C-alpha positions in Angstrom: 0.2 -10.1 -16.3 1.8 -11.7 -19.3 3.1 -15.3 -19.4 5.2 -15.1 -16.2 5.7 -11.4 -15.4 3.6 -8.6 -14.1 4.0 -5.3 -16.0 3.3 -1.6 -15.4 2.3 0.3 -18.6 3.1 4.0 -19.0 0.6 6.3 -20.7 1.8 9.7 -21.8 -0.3 12.8 -21.2 -0.9 14.6 -24.5 -1.2 18.4 -24.8 -5.0 18.2 -25.2 -5.3 16.5 -21.7 -6.0 13.0 -23.1 -3.6 10.1 -22.8 -1.7 8.3 -25.6 -2.1 4.6 -25.9 0.3 2.6 -23.6 3.6 3.5 -25.1 5.8 1.1 -23.2 5.8 -1.3 -20.3 8.1 -2.4 -17.5 8.2 -5.9 -16.0 7.9 -5.9 -12.2 7.6 -9.0 -10.1 7.5 -12.6 -11.2 6.8 -15.9 -9.6 5.7 -15.5 -6.0 6.6 -11.8 -5.9 3.3 -10.4 -7.3 3.1 -6.6 -7.0 0.0 -5.7 -5.0 0.5 -2.0 -4.4 2.4 0.6 -6.5 3.5 4.2 -6.1 5.5 6.5 -8.3 7.8 9.3 -7.4 9.4 11.5 -10.0 10.9 14.2 -7.8 14.6 15.1 -7.6 15.2 14.2 -11.2 14.8 10.5 -10.6 11.9 8.3 -11.7 11.2 5.7 -9.0 8.5 3.1 -9.1 7.8 1.4 -5.7 5.8 -1.8 -5.4 4.7 -3.8 -2.4 4.3 -7.5 -2.3 4.0 -10.4 0.2 6.1 -13.5 -0.4 6.1 -14.7 3.2 6.7 -11.1 4.6 5.7 -7.8 3.3 8.4 -5.8 1.5 8.6 -2.8 -0.8 10.9 -2.9 -3.9 12.1 0.0 -6.0 12.7 0.3 -9.8 14.4 3.3 -11.4 13.6 4.0 -15.0 14.9 6.4 -17.6 12.8 8.6 -19.8 11.8 5.8 -22.2 10.7 3.7 -19.2 13.5 1.2 -19.6 14.6 -0.4 -16.4 17.9 0.5 -15.0 19.8 -2.0 -12.9 17.7 -5.1 -13.5 14.8 -6.2 -11.4 13.4 -4.3 -8.5 15.7 -3.7 -5.5 14.2 -4.4 -2.0 14.3 -1.2 -0.1 11.9 -1.7 2.8 11.8 -5.1 4.5 11.0 -4.3 8.1 7.2 -3.9 7.7 5.1 -5.2 10.5 1.5 -6.1 9.9 -0.2 -6.5 6.6 0.3 -3.8 3.9 -2.9 -2.2 2.6 -1.7 0.8 0.6 1.4 2.6 -0.6 2.3 6.2 -1.6 5.5 8.1 -2.4 6.7 11.7 -3.0 9.9 13.8 -2.5 9.5 13.4 1.3 9.6 9.6 1.4 7.6 6.4 1.0 4.4 6.0 3.0 3.1 2.5 3.9 -0.3 1.8 5.3 -0.6 -1.4 7.5 -3.1 -3.3 9.5 -1.7 -5.0 12.5 -3.9 -7.6 14.1 -3.7 -8.9 17.7 -5.5 -11.1 20.1 -9.3 -10.9 20.8 -10.1 -9.4 17.4 -8.2 -6.2 18.0 -6.4 -4.3 15.2 -4.4 -1.1 14.6 -4.3 0.9 11.4 -1.1 2.8 10.8 0.8 4.8 8.2 4.6 4.7 8.5 6.9 7.1 6.7 10.3 6.0 5.4 12.9 8.6 4.3 14.2 8.1 0.8 17.9 8.2 1.9 17.4 5.4 4.5 14.3 3.5 3.4 14.5 0.5 5.7 14.3 2.8 8.8 11.0 4.3 9.9 10.9 8.1 10.0 7.7 8.3 12.0 4.2 6.9 12.0 0.7 7.9 12.6 -2.0 5.7 14.1 -5.3 6.0 12.3 -7.2 3.5 14.4 -5.7 2.3 17.7 -6.3 -1.3 18.8 -10.1 -1.3 18.4 -12.6 -4.1 18.3 -16.0 -4.9 19.8 -16.0 -7.9 22.1 -18.5 -10.3 20.6 -18.7 -12.1 24.0 -20.1 -9.1 25.9 -23.8 -8.9 26.7 -25.5 -7.9 24.5 -23.1 -8.6 21.6 -23.2 -5.4 19.4 -21.5 -6.9 16.3 -20.7 -10.2 14.7 -18.1 -8.4 12.7 -16.4 -5.0 12.9 -13.6 -4.4 10.5 -11.9 -1.5 8.8 -8.8 -0.8 6.7 -6.9 1.9 4.9 -7.5 1.1 1.2 -5.6 3.9 -0.5 -3.0 6.6 0.1 -2.8 9.8 -2.0 -0.5 12.8 -1.8 -2.0 15.9 -3.2 -0.1 19.3 -3.0 2.1 17.8 -0.2 -0.8 16.6 1.9 -1.2 12.8 2.6 -4.8 11.5 2.4 -5.9 8.1 3.5 -9.1 6.4 2.2 -10.6 4.0 4.7 -13.6 1.8 4.9 -15.4 0.2 7.8 -17.7 -2.8 7.9 -20.1 -3.4 10.7 -22.4 -6.4 10.7 -25.0 -6.4 13.4 -26.5 -9.3 15.3 -30.1 -9.2 16.4 -31.3 -11.4 19.2 -34.7 -13.1 18.9 -36.8 -14.2 21.8 -36.5 -17.9 22.4 -33.4 -18.3 20.2 
């Protein structure tokens, strides 16, 4: 973050496998539009940077850059605005943009999903997979097994065409003492 903008800095891979110092940067997001997740896709001869942010509703914006990382067409263009739930991770490749979300409901229930959006019609879902389906422990049952039970998808990675999700799970147990 500089004075009022958030930036992504590009590092070039050198022939010896190390990276050159940050050669240039690209401003993305300003004011309330703080980029929280980023993904890059360089397939099909087009360099696309996707970033997700929440400014009253989760959205994904796209910036296209040229070889010298200069932005084309001004600031990011909103490409996905129909996201339901809270975004927790983002990935992209030639097949589309993948958005991980956590949708919460009543009685401490939640669902973890990854939704795919095609690159030619980004605001329309092209399918989804549910990682965790509406799960929670009822803290009012007897005996109450958990004070807290929570998990989320924290990262999405695409390696050799396979989408991987990194998740974490928190379980905090409650122990009953006699007389309390």
